[in-house]
N, C-alpha and C positions, 0 to 999 in steps of 0.2 A: 752209336747204333742208329739204324734208320727208324722211321716212324711206322713201318709195316708190322703187322702182327704175325706171330709164328703160327704154323699149321695147328699146333696143339691148342693155342688160344682160340682159333677159329672153330675148331671142333667142339671145344667146351661151350662156346657161345651157341653153336647150332643145337647142341643137346638141350641147353637151357630153354631155347626158343621152342623146340619141339615139345618139351614138357609143358610149357605154357599153353601151346595150342591144344595139347591133349586135355589139359585141365579145363580149358574153355569149352571144348567139345563135350566133355562130361557135364559141364555146368548147363549148357544149352539143352542137352538131352534130358536133364532132370526137369526142365521146365515143360517140355513138350513131348518128349519121347520120340519125335520124328522130325529131323532137321528139314525134310522136304516140305513140310506143311507150312512152316514159317509164321505160325500164329499160336499164341498160348490159348489153350482151350477155354479156361474159365473167363478169360477176357473176351473171347469170341462170343461166349454165352451172354456175357454182360451187354455186349453191343446188340445182340439179338433181342434181349429183353428191352433195351432202350428203344429199339426200332418198333417193338410191339405197341408202345405207348404213343407213337407218333401217327399223325395222319399225313399221308404222302400222296396227294392227288395226281401229281405228275410222274410218280414212280421214280423219283430221283435216287432212291436207295435200292433200285432193282439189282445192283451189283452185289448187294449184301447176301450172297449165297456162297456155298462151298466152304472149304476148311480154312483157306488162307485169308483171314480177315485183314491182313496187312495190304492186300490188294484191293480192298473194297474202296469205293468212292468216298473221299473225305477222311479216310483213316490212314495214319502213318505210324510206322513202328520203328523202334531203335534198330539200327543195322547190326548191333552186337548182341543185344539181349532179346530182341523181338517183342519186347513189351510195347503196347500201344501208348504212344507219347503225344499224339496229336489227333484231334477230332475237329475237322473244319467242314461244317455243314452250312456255311453262309449261302444265301440264295443269290447265285450269280446272275439270275434272270431279272432281278429287281433293279430298276433303273430310276434315277431321279426322284426317289422317295415315293414312287407310285407302285404300290404292291400289286403283284400279279397273283391272284388267289390260286391260280392253277399250278404255280410252282413253289408256293410257300409251304414249309413244314408247319404243322400245328399240333395241338394235342397236349399230352403230358410229358414231363421230363422225368424219366424213371430213375430212382436212386441206385439202380444197378451200375451207374457210372462210378460209384464208390469202389467197385471192384477193379477199376482201372487205376491202380495204385501209383503208376508212373506217369499219369497224364499231366502234361505241363502246358498244353495249348488247347483251348476250347473256344470255338467260334460258332455261335448259333444266330448270327446277325441276319437282318433282312428277311426274317420269317414272320409268322403271325401266330403268337401263342395266346391270343385272345384275352389279354388283360390279366393273366395269372401272375402270382407273386414269383419272385426268384426263389426256387426251392432252397430250404434251409441247409440241405446236405451239401450244396455247392461250397459252403464255407469249410467243409472237411476235405476238400481236394487240395491237400497241403502243398503239393508240388506244382500247382498251377503257376505259371509265369505270365501267361497271356489269357485274358478273358474278355471276349467281345460278345455282348448281348444287345448291341445297338439295333434300333429300328426293328424290333421283334415283338412289339406289343406286350411288354411286361408292365405290370401296374403296381399299385400300393406304394409304400415307403421303401426306401433302400434298406435292406436288412442289415442290422449291425454285425451279423456273423461273417460278412465279407471281410471284416477287419482281421479275421483269423488267417487270411491268405498271405502269410508273411513273405512268401517267395514271389508274390505277384509284382510284375514290372510294367504291365500294360493292362489298363482297365477302361473299357468303353461301354457305358450304359446310356449313351445318347439316343435321342429321338424315340423315347418310350413315353409312358404315362405315369411316371413317378410323381409323388407329391411330398410335401413336408420338408424336413431339414435333412442335411447330410449327417449321418450318425458320427458321433465323436470317435468311434472305433476306427474310422478311416485313417486316423493318425498312427495306427499300428502297422500300416503298410509301408515299412521303412525302405523297401526295395523299389517302390513304385517310381517309374520314370515318366509315364504319361497317364493322365486322368481326364476322361471326357464324360461330361454330364450334360452337354448342351441339348436344348430343345426338348425339355420335359415340362411338367407342370409344377415344378418345385417352387414352394412359396414360403419356406421356412428360413432358418439361419444357416450360415456357414460356420462350422466349429473352429475354434482357435487351434485345435489339435492338428488342423491342416498344416500349420507352420512347422510340424515335426517331420514332414516328408522331405528329408535332406537330399534325396536323390532325384526329386521331381524336376523335370525339364520342361514339360508342357502341361498346362492347366487350363482347361476349357470348361467354364461353368455358364456359358452364355445361353441366352434365350430361355431363362427361367425368370421368376419374379421373387428374387431373394429379399429378405427382410433383415432389419437389424443394422449392425455396425461392422465395418471392416477396419481392423486396427493393425498396428505394427506386429502384434503377436501372431497374426495370420501368416506372416512372412518371416518369422523369427529365424528358422534354419533353412530357408529355401535358397541356399547359396548357388544352386545350379540352374535355377529357373531361367528359361529363355523366352517362353511364350506364355502370355497371360491374356485370357478373354473373359471379361466380366460384363458382357452386354446383357441388359435386362429386357424383358419382353414389353412391359408397359412403360408409359411415359411418366408415371407417378412418382418416380424417385424414392422407392421404399427402402433402398439401401443407402447407407451413409458411410463415406470414407473419412476416418478420423486418424490422422497421423500428425506428429509434430512437424512444424515448419522446417526444423533442422534435421529431420530424419534422413539418414543415408542408408538405403537398403543394401543388403548383402548380395542381392542378385544383380546380374547384368543382362537385361532383357534385349532380345532382338526384335520382338514384336509385342505390342500391347494394344488391346482393344477394350474400351470401356464405353458403354452407352447407357443412357437413361437412368443414372443414379447420381447422388449428390457427391461430387468430388470437390467442387469449388467452395467458396467464390474466388479464391486466389488461384493463380496458375500454379500447378504442382511443382514446387522447387526441386523435389527429389528427382524429377525427370532429367535435371541437368547432369546427374551422375551416370546416366545410361548412355555410355559412349558407343555401344554396339548396335543401337537401334536401327532397324531398316523400315519399320512400319509403326505409325502412331495413329490411333483412332481414339479421340476423346470427344464423343458426340453427345450433346444434350446432357452434360454433366454439371451444369450450373456454374460455369466459369464466367465471371463478370469482371475481368481484370484486363490490364494492358498486356499485350503480347511482349514478353521479355526479349531483349536483343539476343540473348544467348540461345534462344530456341531457333532463331533464323540461322545462326551459325551451326547448330546441331543438324539443321536440314541439309547440310552439305553431304551427309552420309545416308540420310533417310530417303527411301524410295516412295513411300506412301504416307501422306499426311491428311487426316480428316479431323477437323476441329469444328464441324458444323453444329448448328443449333445451340450456340452459347451466346454470350453477350461480350465477346472479346473485342477490345478496342485496339487501335493502332493503325499503322500503315504498312503496306508491303514495300520493303526497302528496295532500292536499286543496288546494283552491284558496287557502285562507288562507295556506299556507306560502310560496308564491311569488307571491301576488297574481295568479294566472292570469287572463288574459282567455280568453274562449271559444276553444278550439283548433279546428283544422281536422281533427283526427284522426277518421278513419272506421274504422280497423281497429287494434286493440291486441291483439297475441298474445304473451303472456308465459308460455305453458304450459311445464311441466317445468323449473322453476327453484326458487329458494329464497326467494321473496318471502313476507313475513309482514305481520301487522297486518290492519287492516280495509279493506274496499272503501270508498272515500271516500263520506261521507254526501251530499255535494253533487256527485256525479259527473255529474249531468245538466247542471250549470252549467259544469263543466270541459270536458266532451266532448259538446256538444249535437248534433254531427253523426255520432256513433258509429253504425256499422252492425254491427260485429263485435267482440265482447269474448270473449277466451279466456284464462282465468287458471287452468286446470286443473293439477293436480299441483304445488301450491305448499303453503305453510303458512299460508294466510289463515285468519282466524277472524272472530268477530263475526257479524252478521246480513247478510242480503241487503237492502241499503238500498232502501226504496220509491222513492227518487229514480231508481234504475236504470230503473224502468218508466215514467219520464216522458220517456225518450229515444224519441220517437215512431217513428223509422224503424229501430230496432234489428232486425236479422235473426237474429243468432247470439249466444246467451249460453251460454258453457261455463264452469262454475265447479266441475266435478267434482273429486273427490279433494283436498279441502282439509279444514279443520276448522270449516266454517261451520255455525252453529246457528240456532235460531229457526224461524219459519214462512215459507212461500212467500207473499209479499204478495198480497193479494186484487186489487191493481191490475194483476196480470199480464195480465188480460184486455184492458188498454188497448193492448197491443203488437200492433196489427193486422197488422204486417209481419213478425212473428216467425216464423222457419222452424225454428230449432234451439233447444231448451232442454235443457241437460244439467247437472244439479246432483247427480249420483250420488255416492255415497261421501262423504257429509258427515254432519252430526249434526242434520239437519232433522227437525222433528216437526210434528204437527198434520194438518189435513185439506187436501185439494187445493182450490185455488180453482176456481171455475167457468171452464171452458175451451172449452166447445162453441160459445159465442157470443163472437165477437171474435177468436179465434185461428184463423181460417179458413185461414191459410197454413202452419200448423205441420206440419212433416214428421218431425221427430225429437224425441222426448220421452224423456229419460233421468232417472229418479228413483230408481234402484236403491240399495240399501244405505243407507237412512236409517231413520227411525222414523215414517214417515208412516202414517196410518191412515184408516179410514172406508170407506164403500161406494164402489165405482167409479162416478164420475159419467159422464154422456155426454161423449165425447171428440171432438176435432176430426176431421173426415172425411177429411183428406188425409194422415194419419199414414202414414209409411213404416216407422219404427221406434218401437216402444213397449216400454220396459223399466221395469217397476215392481218388479223382483225384490227380495227381502230387505227387505220392509216389513211392515206389519200391515194391509193392505187385506183386506176381507172381502165376502161377499155373492155374488150370482149374476153370472156373466159375460155372460149373454145380453143384457140391456138395452143395455150400452155397445157391444157388438159389432154389435148390430142398428142402433143409432143411426149408427154410422160408415158403414153401408151405405145409409143413408136417402137420401142425395143422389147416388146413382149408384155406379159401380164403385169399390171400394176399392183403394188401392195398398199396403195393409199387407203388408209382407214379413217383418218381424222382430217377433215377439211373445214377450216374456220376462216372465212373471208368477211366476216361481219363488219359493218360500219366502214365501208369504203365507197367508191364511186363507180363500181362496176355496172355496165349496162349490157343491153342485148338479152338474148334468150338464155335460159339455163340450158347448157349444151347437152345433147343426147349422149355425148361421149362420157359424161359423168357416170352413166349407168354401166359402163365397161370397167369401172373401178369396183370390181365385185365385192371387195372386202370392206367397202365403205360402211361405217356404222355410226359416224358422227358427222353431220353435215349442217353447217351454219352459214347461210348466205344472207342473213337478215340485214336490213338497213343499207340497201344498195339501191340501184335504179334498174333492176332487172325487170323484163317484161315478157309477154308471151305466156304460153301454157306451162303448167307443171308437167314435166315428162312422166308419162304413165309407167315407164320402165323403172322408176325409183322403187316401186313395190316389189321388184324382182331382185334387189340387191341381197346377196347372200348374208352379208354382215347384219342387215336389218331383219331378215326373215328368221334365221336360225341362230343368230348370235355368234356366227362364226368369226372368231377373233384371232388374228395373227399378231403376235407381239414380239418384235425383235428384242433380244436381250439388252441391247444398248438403250432401248426406251425405258425399261424398268430401272436400269442402273442410273439414268440421268434424272429420273423422277420429274418429268415435265408436268406443267399445270395447264389446264384450259378452263376458261371461265364460261359457264353456262347460265344464260338468263332465263329464269322461269318466274312467272307472276311478278315481274318487275324487280326481282332480286337476282344478284349475281352469286352463283355458287361456284366454288373453286374445286375442280376435280383434278386428282393427281393419280394415285395408285389405282383407283377404281375406274378410271377413264376407259380402259379397254373393255369394260363390261357395260358401258352406257350406249344405248341405241337412241339417237336423237336427230330430229330434223327441224330446223328453224329457217323458214323462208319469209318471215314477217317483214313488214314495212318495205315492200317493193311495189311494183306495178303489174303483178301477175294477174292474168285473167283466165277465163274459161272455168271448167268444172274441176272439182277435186277428183283426182283419178280413182277409179274403182280398184279394189284389191289391196287397200291399205290394212292388211291384217298382220302386220309385222310385230316383232317383239319390242316395239317402241316404248321408251320411257318418257320422251318429250316430243310433242308435235305442236308446232306453232306456225300457223298460216295467216295470222291476223294482219290487218291493215294492208290488204291488197284489193283487187277488184274481182275476186272469185265469185262465180254465180252458180245457179243450179242447186240441186238438192245435196244434202250431206249423204255420201254413199252409205248404204246399209252395211257394207263390208266393214265399216269402222266399228260396228258393234262387236266385231270379232277380236278387237284389240284387248289383250289380257294383261299387259304389263304397264299400261299407260298410267302415269301419275300426274302428268300435266298436259292439258290440251287448251289451245287458244285459237278460236276461229272468228274472233270478233272483228267488226268493222270491215265487212265484205258485202256482197249482194246475194247471199245465200237465201234459199227459200224452202218451204215445205216443212214437214214434221221432223223434229229432231229425233234420230233413232236412239234406242236404248238397248241395254243388255250388256252383260259382262262388266268390263271396267267402266264403260260410259255410265252405267247405273250409279256408280259411286261418285262420279264427277258432277255433283249437283250444284255447282257454282254457276249462277246465271250469267255472270260477267264473261264467261267463256264465249257467249253467243251475242253479246251486246253489239249494236250497230248493224244488225241484219234484220231490217223491219219486216221481211217476208217469212222469217222463221216462226214456228209455232210449236206448242207442246212443252211439257216439262223438260228442263227445270225453269223455263221462263213462264211468265203468267199468261201470255197470249195463247188463247185456245185455237185449235185447228178447226176448219169447217166440219160441222157435225158434232163438235163438243159443246157442252153447256156454256152459257155466256157469263157465268159467275166468275169472280176473281178468286185467287187463292188456289188451293189444290184442285187440279183438273179432274172433275168427276167423269165417270163413264156415261155413255148414252143410256136412254131409258130402257131400251131392249136389253142391254147388258145388265142394267140394274135389276130388271125383272128376273132375268135368267139367274143372276147371282143370288138374289134373295130367294127365288123359288127353289133353287137347288139346295141352298142352305137350310130352308125351312123343311124341305122334303127329308133331308138327312137328319134334321133334328127330330122329326116325328118317327122316322125309322129307328133311331137310337132310343127314343122314349119307351117304346113298347118292350123290347128286350130288356131295357134297363129296369123297368118296373118288375118284370117277371124275375129277373136275376136278383134284384134287390129284395123283393118279398120273400121268395123261396130261399134265397141265400141266407137271410137273417132269421126268418120266423119258421118256415117249413122244416128246415133241417133240424131244428131243435126238438122236433117230435120223433126223430129217428135215432137209431143206435149210434154209439160213439164212432165205431169203425165206418159206418155209413157217412156220418157227418164229415169225417176226415176226407174220405174219397170224394164226397160231393163238393166240399169246399175247393178241392183241387180242380174239379171239373168247372166250377163257377169261375175260378181264377183264370183258367185257360180260355173259357168262353169270353170273358170280359176283355182279355188281351186281344183275342181274335177280332172282336167287334171294333175295338179301338184302332187297330191297324187298318181294318177295312175302311172305316170312316176317314181316317187321316189320309190314306192313299187317294180316295175319291175326291176329297176336298182339294188336295194338292193338284190333282189333274184338272179339276174345274178352274182353279185360280190361274193355272198356266194358260188354259184356253181363253179365259177372259182377257188376260194380259196380252196375248197375241192379237186379239181383236182391237184392243186399245191402240196398239202400235201400228196398225195398218192405216196409212195415210190415204185419204180419198184422192182418186185420180181426177 
């Protein structure tokens, strides 16, 4: 017989199918009574009650009208049953963690959601619920498989009733304001695949019950401040775990990792990130078993061990390695030692360790896909191998603070994708290679504290930070700064040329770098006037700061000298407004209009003359000023931040300056040493007004005192109560009147004191 079916069989199947459709139609009709509506009435009412509790300033829920709730924004229903199964009200206008108050939902979360018995997806992320707790009824939504409350301003501790959501597969509570410990009930979420708790204020313990989540694939507990111990029990049944992030917020290492040296975990990780807790001192041997790793971050985890050979072999499959801020010892091997095949490594960050030896001469063969290399603050020596500049796609090279010698290879210009080059604090010498052509994407150039020399060649036009301090460069600055502006507006914000041999004038072209907010030209041989246009730099006036993402990723440092001390700025550097022109041969007057948001201003050890501009009294952010050893004259202005800078050494070496905080009096002042008194007329006025108001206050004071204490005792109780209230009000009025007039008088006297005789 053939495989075809007889007409009778086909008819029978058709009848069965028709009956099924009929039953389903009856079934749907029993829910709603009207198939055209497409929404179950009591669920529609539940959604409307939920909406009533919300504040919706941008009217995001304006579509929540009419009978068919399945067509409302953020609401999804089952195609077959028409039950509401999904409620997605995340704020799509929220970007980069900066909340837009005009588009965020806020208010209360109504328990009417309990009437959505088939709800399996709830997303309220990226809104602003003002620090409220997660409502307890959420734990009764038994069919939830997806719950996202991230970045929505929920507070308090994580409620234990979330452990009742046994069907949950995805839970995201990240970027809120939770505190305390993770509840032990979290171990009851046996179906959970992803758990995200990063970026909260949690400072308690991680329960061992976490080890029961046998379906868990991704666990992110980062950027909290966990306490206690992590043991093997925390990973007992995590056989499917692929991604683990345990980075802590603080550097205090309040969390300790305690596992046996022979421990072999059941999981096979693809990505692991651990920061700022105690994992060492030995290198984690269990990492040897993780053959599927593509990313490893073990930063500031207290490892003070020798790098094992097996880890370098493991790097053949890993794309990202960050072992920064430990005390790891050893050498970076060359390809011949392990017969390396080309690795997949794109990022190698070994900063702040104790590695020694040379950078491998054949590094381009070992790591041909390398994009980022950071070996700063180690004990490396030897030269920069020219093979490094054969890795065509390199974007970041940071070799600063080592013992590297030799010259910078001329083949540097081949790295057309390079964005950061920092080789500061080494023993490099020679001239700079040509960089203006080829390095068109370079944004950070750090060459400070070497023995480099020569004239400053034309520089790349996209530089954000240029630090050539403490070298032997010479010549005029104008050509290079002009070249940087040639192809349009410059983004130069940090310029440090301190302690070189530059000469000539400070070029006017400097002022066209409008984003400049950190300028250090100290200890050179510059002459001429200070350009008055410096006071017009946007970066100095309003703190306008452009920070390329590659700058923050590379974490570059700049040294700032204040009061004879070197301060090391890194992450906060984009926020610093500073000008240091000290120890040059600058002449003329200090330009008017210095009312910037400066933090540091140093013009000491020049040949500046004239009076200190009164505009400097408008500086409000200044915490360091040095005008010493010039030829300045006249009265020192006061007011705002200058009033708090009462260190007389700021003005040393200017014999023609007078007035506080130095002891020399200005013409017309008294001749006594010490605190500078006001002149006689001012003293008479001061004392006269104070005595006048003393007598004015004495008369009403006596009347109020006598009748308030004695006279009212003769009256009725109800009168006494009312009169005491009147007396109290009168006393307060007189006190305010006297205080206001005294303050006005003192301001008037202070203005007279600050006027310097012409």
